C-alpha positions in Angstrom: 0.0 0.0 0.0 1.4 3.4 -0.9 1.9 6.0 1.8 -0.7 8.6 2.4 -0.1 11.9 0.7 1.4 14.7 2.8 -1.8 16.7 2.9 -3.9 13.7 4.0 -7.5 15.0 4.7 -8.1 12.3 7.3 -5.0 13.2 9.2 -5.9 16.9 9.0 -9.3 16.1 10.4 -7.9 14.1 13.3 -5.4 16.9 14.0 -8.1 19.5 14.0 -10.3 17.4 16.2 -7.4 16.9 18.7 -6.8 20.7 18.6 -10.4 21.5 19.2 -10.5 18.9 22.1 -7.5 20.4 23.8 -8.7 23.9 23.4 -12.0 22.9 24.9 -10.3 21.5 27.9 -8.4 24.7 28.5 -11.2 27.1 27.8 -13.6 25.1 30.0 -11.1 25.1 32.9 -10.7 21.4 33.0 -6.9 21.7 33.3 -5.1 23.6 36.1 -2.1 26.0 35.8 1.1 24.0 36.2 -0.6 20.7 35.6 1.6 18.3 33.7 0.4 15.6 31.4 2.0 13.4 28.7 0.8 13.3 25.1 -0.2 9.7 25.7 -2.4 10.7 28.6 -4.0 13.5 26.6 -4.6 11.1 23.7 -6.2 8.6 26.0 -8.5 11.3 27.4 -9.5 12.4 23.9 -9.8 8.7 22.7 -7.3 9.3 19.9 -3.9 8.1 18.8 -0.9 10.1 20.0 0.2 11.5 16.6 -2.6 14.0 16.0 -2.6 15.0 19.7 1.2 15.7 19.5 0.6 17.9 16.4 -2.2 19.7 18.2 0.0 20.2 21.3 2.7 21.8 19.1 0.1 24.2 17.7 -1.1 25.2 21.2 2.6 25.6 22.3 3.0 28.1 19.5 0.0 29.9 20.8 1.5 29.9 24.3 -1.5 28.0 25.7 0.7 24.9 26.5 4.3 24.3 27.3 6.6 21.3 26.6 8.7 20.4 29.5 11.7 18.0 29.9 10.9 14.3 29.2 8.2 15.5 26.7 5.8 16.4 29.4 3.1 18.9 28.5 2.3 21.6 31.0 -0.4 24.2 31.4 1.5 27.5 31.8 1.6 29.2 35.2 0.2 32.7 35.4 1.6 35.6 37.3 -0.6 38.1 39.2 0.4 40.9 36.8 -0.6 38.8 33.7 -3.9 37.8 35.4 -4.7 41.4 36.1 -3.9 42.4 32.5 -6.0 39.7 31.0 -8.9 40.5 33.4 -8.8 44.2 32.3 -8.9 43.1 28.7 -11.8 40.8 29.4 -13.8 43.7 30.9 -13.6 45.4 27.6 -14.0 42.6 25.1 -16.5 40.4 26.9 -18.4 43.5 28.1 -18.6 44.6 24.5 -19.9 41.2 23.4 -22.6 41.1 26.1 -23.7 44.6 25.3 -23.9 43.8 21.6 -25.6 40.5 22.3 -28.5 42.3 24.0 -29.5 43.9 20.8 -29.1 40.8 18.6 -30.3 37.9 20.7 -33.2 35.8 19.4 -35.9 34.1 21.6 -34.3 30.7 20.8 -30.9 32.0 21.8 -32.3 33.6 25.0 -33.9 30.2 25.9 -30.5 28.6 25.5 -28.8 31.2 27.7 -31.5 30.6 30.4 -30.9 26.8 30.3 -27.2 27.3 30.9 -27.9 29.8 33.7 -30.2 27.3 35.3 -27.7 24.4 34.9 -25.0 26.6 36.5 -27.2 27.6 39.4 -28.4 24.0 40.1 -25.0 22.4 39.8 -23.2 24.9 41.9 -25.8 24.7 44.7 -26.0 21.0 45.1 -25.0 19.6 48.5 -22.0 18.0 46.9 -21.4 20.0 43.7 -19.3 18.5 40.9 -16.8 21.3 40.1 -16.2 20.1 36.6 -20.0 20.4 35.8 -20.1 23.9 37.4 -17.1 25.1 35.4 -18.5 23.7 32.1 -21.9 25.3 32.7 -20.2 28.6 33.4 -18.2 28.5 30.2 -21.3 27.4 28.2 -23.3 30.3 29.6 -20.7 32.9 28.8 -20.1 31.7 25.3 -23.8 31.3 24.5 -24.0 35.1 25.2 -20.9 36.0 23.2 -22.0 34.1 20.2 -25.2 36.2 20.1 -23.1 39.3 19.4 -22.6 37.9 15.8 -19.0 39.3 15.8 -16.8 36.3 14.7 -13.5 38.2 15.2 -14.4 39.3 18.7 -15.5 35.8 19.5 -12.1 34.5 18.4 -10.3 37.1 20.5 -12.3 36.1 23.6 -11.6 32.4 22.9 -7.9 33.2 22.9 -8.2 35.0 26.2 -10.0 32.0 27.7 -7.3 29.6 26.6 -5.2 31.4 29.2 -7.8 32.4 31.8 -9.8 29.2 31.8 -7.4 27.1 33.8 -7.1 29.9 36.4 -10.9 29.9 37.0 -10.3 26.6 38.7 -9.1 28.5 41.8 -12.6 30.0 42.1 -15.0 27.3 40.8 -13.2 24.4 42.4 -13.6 26.0 45.8 -15.6 24.6 48.7 -19.3 23.8 48.3 -20.1 26.8 50.6 -18.2 29.1 48.2 -20.0 27.7 45.2 -23.4 28.1 46.9 -22.8 31.8 47.6 -20.9 32.8 44.4 -21.6 36.4 43.2 -21.9 34.8 39.8 -25.4 33.6 40.7 -26.7 37.2 40.9 -24.5 38.4 38.1 -25.8 35.7 35.7 -29.4 36.5 36.8 -28.9 40.2 36.1 -27.3 39.3 32.8 -30.2 37.2 31.7 -32.7 39.9 32.7 -30.7 42.5 30.8 -30.8 40.3 27.7 -34.5 39.8 28.0 -35.0 43.6 28.1 -32.5 44.2 25.4 -30.6 46.5 27.8 -27.0 46.5 26.5 -25.6 48.7 29.2 -27.1 46.5 32.0 -25.8 43.4 30.2 -22.3 44.8 30.1 -22.4 45.8 33.8 -23.6 42.3 34.8 -21.0 40.6 32.8 -18.2 42.9 34.0 -19.3 42.4 37.6 -19.2 38.6 37.2 -15.6 38.8 35.9 -14.6 41.3 38.6 -16.0 39.3 41.5 -14.2 36.1 40.4 -11.0 37.9 39.7 -11.0 39.6 43.2 -11.5 36.2 44.9 -8.7 34.5 42.9 -6.3 37.4 43.7 -7.3 37.2 47.4 -6.2 33.5 47.5 -2.6 34.7 46.8 -1.9 31.5 44.7 -0.6 33.3 41.6 3.2 33.8 41.6 4.8 37.2 41.2 6.9 35.8 38.4 6.5 32.8 36.2 
């Protein structure tokens, strides 16, 4: 059998699927800063062979979303306090803009989807023994359901790039104690956001979204778990 051509569409599809899978893990906060994994472990988690995962890792390393360490270990980069504050400030502007714009564009079907994610987040966070992974995923789904309604593809890609770096750090907030999850300011912020979207109030949607980011960032900084330097 002759070898596959260099630009093999099957290989490209697998590579893209591996890339999307790893991006999703980072954006959804399923990997923690400093966490080390092997390509084989990542491939097993994605139910794929190592080759496309290795290529996807190289792509994410080029984007500074992952690092390759000695002995071929893959690590989620650490984040300094200064970098976290910088990214948070950028998020205020970009994600706030997306929420404000979404308020004028959202359809009834999209609003219903946002409500479902809000309810999923609320219920999962307030369980007696909440599953942090479910809470983190619901939070990410809610945010991006809103951002997609802005119908600004370039803005959405910029926000996704931010979340590649910020997603892992959100673990420090959303993997806290059950008591913390029960009393998150995000519950009220999300409720205000949904109400603002229902009323097509862009300014209120921006305020609610920024308050959500701000409250989580303040708590993460208060834990003093981010190093001064990488």
